[in-house]
N, C-alpha and C positions, 0 to 999 in steps of 0.2 A: 527174688531178684538176684542175679549174679552180681559179683563185685564189678565186672566189666559194665553190665547194664547200669548199675548204680553210678559208676563214673561217667558214662556217656550222658545219662539224664541230668546229673549234677552239672556237667560242663555246659550243656545246652540251656539248662535252667539259669545258670549264672550269666551266660551270654545274653539270654533274653532279658534278664533283669538289668544288665548293664545297658542294653539298648533302651529300655524303659527309663532308666535313670538319666542317661544322657539326653534322651528326648525331653524329659521333664526340665532338665537344666536349660536346654536350648529354648524351650517354650518360655521360661522365665526371662532369659536374656532378651529374646525377641520382643516380648511384651514390654520390657523396659525401654525398648527402642521405638515403641509406638505401634508394633505389629498388632493387628486386630484379630488374628487367628485365621484369616482367609489365606488359603494355600496359593502360592505363586508358581509352583511347579508340582509335578507329580510326586506323591509321597513314596519314598522308597526306603524309609527308615522305620517308621512306626507302623506296625501291621494293623490291618482292618480286622476288627473283632466282632462287629455286629452291624446289622442293617435294620432300619426301621422304615416301614412304608406308611405313608399317609395320603389321604385324598379328601376332597370336599364332600364326596358322597360315597356311601357304602352300598347304596341301592340306586340304580339308574333306570330310566325308562328305555324301552326298546328303541333302537336306532339313535340313541343319544350317546354321548361319550364324556369322559372325564380324564384329566391328567392325574397320574400317580407320581408321588415324590419319594425318592429313596434317599435316606440320610445315613451316611456311613459313620460309625463310631470307631475311632482309632485308639484302641487300648485305653479308653476312658480319658485320653488327653485332649482330644478335640474332635469335633464333628464336621462333616462337610457334605454338601449336596452332591450325590453321585448318580443322579437320575440318568444322566447321559452316558454313564460308564458301565452300568449294570446291564445284564441281559434279561429282558422281560419275557415271560412265558405265561400261558394260561393252560390249566389242565382240561378246560372244556371250551375250546375256541368257538364252538357252535353257540355258546351262551355269551361269552365275553372274549373278544379277540383284540390283539394289538395289530391294527391293520393300517395305521397312518404312518407313511414314510417320513414325513416332516417332523412328526412327534412320536418317536418310538415308545414313549411312556404314556401315550394316550390309549385308553381301552374303550372299545365300542360295544354296546349291547347288541348282540346278534339274535338272541332268542331268550324267552323267559326261562328262569332257573337260577342256579348258583354256580359259581366258578371260583377256583382258588388261583390267585395270581402270584407269581413268584419273581423276585428280583435276585439275580446271582452275580457275584463278582469274585472271581477266584473260587475259593472253597467256602465262602461265606454267602448265605442266602437268607431270605425272609419271605413270608407269605402274607397275602391279604385276601380276605373273603369278600367277594363281590356278588351282589344279587341283581338280576335284571327283571324288572316288573313288566306287566302288560298294560300299565297306565297309558292313556292317550292324551294328547294335548288338547286343552280347552281354550287357551288364550296365549298370545305371545306379546310381550311388552318390550319396546325398544327404548333404550336410554343412551344419551340424553335426548329429551323429547323435542327440543327446538333450539339447537345450538346455532350460533352465528360464527362464521369462520372466514377469515381473510384469505383471499386468493393465494394459493401456494401452500397453505397450512393444512395440517391433517388433524382429524379427531377420531378417536376409537369409539365405535358404537358397541353396545352390549345388548344381547337378546336374552330375555328370561321367559321360560315357559311355565305355565300353570297346568297341572295334569289332573286327570279325572279322579285320582285318589287324594287330591288336595295338596300334593307335593309340588314344590317348585324346583327348577333346575336351570342353570345357565346353559343357553343353547347357541351362544355366539359362534362356536365352531361348527355346530351341526345344522344351523339354519342356512337357507339360500338367501344371499344378499343381492339387492338391486337398487339402482337409482333411476327415478322417473325421468330425469334429464341429465344424461351423462356429459353434456357440454357444460353444465353448471358444477357438478361434482361427481366424482367416481367413487365406488365403494368396492373394496376387494371381496371376492368370493373364492379366493384361492384356498386350497386345503392346507393351510399353514397358519401361523400365528398372526398373519395380517388380516385374517377374516374380519369383516366389519369395519376396517379402517377406511375412512372417507377422506378424499382430497378435494379441496375447493379449487376449481379450474377457472371459473369466470363468475362475475357478479350475477346474482339471480337466486331463485328458490327451487329446490327439488325435494321430492319425497324419497326418503330412504326406507326400504322395506326389508324385513327379515321373515322368511316363511319356513315353517316346519310342520310336517304332517298335515298339510292343507290349511293350516292356520297362519295368518300373517299379522304382524305388528308393524307400525310405521312411526317415523319421526320426520319433522320438517327441518331441513338444513337451509340456512340462508347464507349465501356466499357474498362477501363484500369485496371492494377493491383491495389490492395488496396493502399491507401495513408495514411500517418501518420496524425492522427487527434489531438492527445493529448499526453502529457508525464506526468507521475506520478513519482515523486521522493520519494523514501523511504529510511530510516524510516521517518515517518511524524513527524515533530517538535521534534527532539530528544534533550535531554540534555546530555552533555558529559563532562567528566573531561578534563582539559587542559593536553596537552602532551599525548593524546590518539589517536591511529590510528583508524579512523572512516571510514567505507565503506558505500557508498551510491549506490543505484540501480536506474537506469532509466528504466521505463517500458513504452513502446509505445503502444497506442491503435490505431488500424487502421480502415479504413472506413468500412471494412467488419466485424468489431466486434472482430477480433483477437487481441491478445496482444503478445508482445515479449520483451525480455531483450535487450535494446539498450545502455547499460551502456558504452560500448567501442566505440560507434558511435557518441555519443553526444559531444558537447563542454561544458565543466564544467566551472563554474565561482563562485566566492565568493564576496559578496558585502562588506565584512569587512575582509580584509586579516590579520588584527591584531588579530582577533579571530581565523581564520582558513584560510589557503591559498586555492586557487581553487583546487578541487580534481584532481588527475591524474588518469585517468581510473576509476573514481568513489571513489578513496580513498584519504583522507587527514589526516593530523596530526594536531589536534587542538593546538593553540598556547597560548592564554591567555583568561581570562574571558571576555565575551561579547556576542553579538548576531550578526549573519550574515545570509544572505539569500544564500543558495546553489542552484544554478540554472543549468539546463541542457537544451541545445538547439540543435535542429537538423533542419536545414533549417529555416523555418519561425515558427516552432512549438517549444514551450518551456514549462517547468514545473519547480517548485521550492519547497523548504521546508525551514523552519526556524531552524537554529542550534543555541542552547544556550550552551555556554562554561562556566563551573564553575571550582572551585578548585584552584584558585590562579595562580600566574605567576611563572614560573621556575626561581629560583635564582642561583642554583648551582646543580651539580650532580657529582657522583663518579662512577668509574668502579670497579667491583670486579670479579676475583682477578685482582690487578693492575699489577702483574708480575707472570708468571708461566712458568713451563717447561712441554712440552708434548712430548711423544715419537712418532716418525714417525709412521703414520698409525692409531693413536688414535684420540679421540675427547675429548674436554673439554667444559664445560659451561662457559659463560661469561655474566655478567648482569650489569645493570646500575640503580642506585637509585637516584631519583631527590628530591631536597628540594625546597619547594614552599613558596611564599610570605605570605601565610596564616599559616605557621608553620608546615604544614603537609609534609610527605615524602612518596614516593611510587615508585614501580618498573616502569621504563620508557624505558626498554630495546627495546621494539618494536617500540618506537616512535622516536628513534634516527637514524641518518644517519651514518652507519658504513662503514669503508674502511680499507683495509690492504695494506701496502706498497710493500710487496713481495708476490703476490698471487700464485707464484709457490712454495712457502714454506708453506703457510697456507691460507685457505679460510674460509669464514663465511657463515653459512646457518641459515635461520630463518624459522623453520617449522610452527610455530604458535605462536600467542599471544606474550608474553614476554620471549620466549625461543630463545636463540642464541647459536649456536655451533661453536667452532673453530676446524677445521679439520687440523691436522698436516700432511703435504705432503712431506717435504724435510728438511734436517738439515739446521740450521741457525736461525738467530734472525729476528723477524718481529715486526713492530709497528702497533698496531690496534688503529684507531682513531674513536671517536664518536663525532658527531656534533649535536647541537640544536641551531639554529639561531646563535647568537654571542658567544655561549658557546662551548668549546671544551675540551675534555679529551683524554688522550692516555693511552694505556697499552702495555706491552711488552710480547711476547711469544717466548721462545727459543725451537726450535725443535731439539731433539737429536735422535740417532739411536742405543741405546744399544741392546744387545741380551737378549732374554727372559731366565730367570733362572727357575722360576716356577710360578704357580698360587695359590691364596688362595681365598676361598669363605666364606662369612660370612652372616648369621649364617650357620652352617653345616646342620641344620635341622629346619623345621618349623612345628608347630602344629596349624592348622587353623580350624575355624568353617565354615561350608558350607555358601558360599555367601560372605565371607570376603577375604581380600587380605593380602599378606605379601611380603617382598622384600628381594632378595639376592643381595649382593654386591660382585663384582669380582675385585680382586686386582692382578696386575702383578708385580712380583719381578724380577728386571733385574740384570745382571751380574756385573754392576757397582755399585751395592748397592742401587740404587734408586728404587722407587716403584710408581705406579700410579693406581688409580681406573679406570678400563676399562669396567665397567658395561655397559655403553652406547655406546661404540665405535662401529661404523658400517660403517667405511670408506672402500673404495674398496681395499686399500692397505693391511689391516690386520683386517678384521672384527671380532667382537665378536658375537658369535651365541648362542642362548638359545633354549633348547628344553625340552619337557616332554615326558617320555616314556608311560604315562597313562593319556591322556588328558581328559578321562572321570572322573578322580579324580581331577586333577589340570592342569591348563594351565599356560604358562609363556609368558610374553610379549617379543617381539623380536626387537623392534625399539624404538629409542628416549627415552623419559621419561618413557615409559612402559617397557623398557628393564629390565629383572630380576624381574619384578613384577609378583607374583604368585596369581592366583585366584582359590579359593577352589570351585570346581564344585559339588562334591558329595562325601559322605563317601564311603570308599572302601579300597582297598589295598594301600600300601604306593606308592607314585609316586616319581620317580627319576628325578631330574632336572639336566641337563647337560649344562655346560658353556664351550665354546671352544674359545681359543684366541691364535694366533701365533703358531698353530699346536699342542697345548697342551689342554687337557680337564681336567675338574674337576667336581665332582658331589656333590649333596646335596639331602636330602630327604624331602618330604612333607607328613604329615599325616592329613587327613581331618576327622573331627567328625561332626555328624549331630545333629543340634539343631533347634528347631522350634521357630522363633521369635514370640512373642505375643504382644510386645509393643515397640514403638519407641518414644523417647523424645528429644526435642531440649533444650539446655541450653545455655544462660539464657532463661527461659521460660515465662517471664513476658508478659502480654498482649501487652504492647508497649515497645519497646527497642529503645533508642536513638542511632543513628549512625551519626557521623560527616561527613561533606563533605570532601572527599579526604583522609579520614582515614579508615583503615581496622579494623573492630570489629569482633573478633572470636566467632563463635557459634560451639557447639559440639553436636553430635548425639550419644545417648546411647540406645542400644537395650537391652530389657529384654527378655530372652528366657523362654520357657515353664517350665524349671527347676528352674526358678527364678534367674539364674545367669545373670550377666550383662556384657556388653563389649562396649568399645568406638569404634564406627564404622564411625566416622566422615569422614575418608578418603575413605570409601567404600559407602558412602551415595550419592544419587543423590540429589543435591541441586538446587532449582529453586527460582527465585524471580519474583513477578508479574509485576513490573513496572521498567524497566531499566532506565527510566528518573528520578527515585527517588533514586534507589540504584542498585548496581551490585555486582556480586560475584567477589571478587578480582582476583582469579585465581583458577579455578576448578581443575587444575592439580597439581599446586605447593602449593596452600593455600586453600584446601577444607574447606568450611564452613565459610570462612571469607567474610564479607559483607562490602562494601565501599559506603558511601553516595555520591550522585551525585547532587541532587537538593532537595529543600524543598518539603515535602509531606510524604505520607505513602505508604508502599508496604508490601506484604505478603510473608514471607519466608516459603518455604515448603521443607521438607526432607523426602525421601523415601528410605527404605532399606528392602530387602527380601520380597517385596510385601506389606509392611506396611508403611503407611504414618503417620508421627508424627502430633500431634496437631500443627497447624500453629502458627507462631509468627508474630506479626505486627512490622515492622521496621519503625521508624519515623525519618525523617531527618529534623532538625530545619530549 
């Protein structure tokens, strides 16, 4: 060898050894990081040095097949399955041939004899000797023999053949598969790895058969109704203020892919009842700051979500009004305001447990959110009690039954712009000199009713908080609004003018507005019309906030435009009126 040749060989030898050394160091480092040796990208550092071929059989019957596996050895450092990367060839394809497109490494016996099979990758190759016999099938066995499968689920059947020479061989790929009732279950006969895979389609029974060489084997598949596979609890990972009624939904996913609301069927639990007790029918009232796992279980299937509670611990609360008189047949509002350990206060009406000592005299109804109505049924005094854990407050209501003298409506007329709202208040004056606002009264005993004689111009709300609220629909003739109570009616008028909104603005309009957790911050919406006049339309605007885990609208009915912080982060406040959306405002909760 010349000195030049020696130098060249020494150089490349040293380079090769360096590659091996660094590869070894890299393997040690990766192993220390928890790597299990499975390649996550194509190897371009350590060279392939050998290939080993293995198979379940070295002799197969005519017209049967078997998969071969090629394992690559990379310089003795690691091995990897490279069956899908090598090129497979047969020296005698009339005996054994690679003829399956879906499985290039599957060899099929074409004729009796011997063949040498080769796997090649780059300059490295290996061989495997395969024989094809003339044995014929004498029996085919299908397993599992009698499975039960829920609608929508799948099971893999296997076919095993017994041959005339006493040998056995898996025939799952080579057999022809069929279902006697394809409406109950289907079975794949595709020339790929799905062969023998059955899918339950409807409740019933079907025979699954596998046939090879004129010999068949069967199994009985029983399909049942779909079964529950998983439960999803929503909302996912919510953040909620303390003393807030929070509703969770459990959605079940079944074996046939269908879903359904199973909120009322599951068993609910809370891992930290100090933060929130276990939901009842999906609804809980948060207690104090903290984190808890809310879980829903049905049988052996379960799902959960994490609930974060913010906003301080309730230290006291008050009821308003603390004492009042209601006329029989009327309704009145009652509410509760809580004071929290972080110094904030907010309406907690909907989070308390309310009771009445004489339900024959008065009842409580909670139509939504933080709205609570007292309905006066019969003369006498009642005590209303509100509870929250160890805290309790009471209020008294006296029900009287004076006779009606007359009604008063205020204002007597409204002038509104199309798309805006206004409100009438109805007051009943009684013969004993007392009076009461009966705008919202809608009990069976003596309901208040509202109506508009021209709904194309203006409509009027008839129930709950919407009672007496007029919405301007379109400019036109004057609409007459009629209120009736106790057999007496009174009217007022509404005039609607048409203006075209051209711009809507939110105030404050800064790019980022800070909102505290548990405290309500008011925003207003101002519309500018085409004649350049402006109007405050806060109460008529549709307000939305992008992330309820960061901030919520305090009360869209009673406190429109007021935003309350829930947890740290940012959210987008949007206001829409008359088809126009204001430039959005970013709300930041520290």
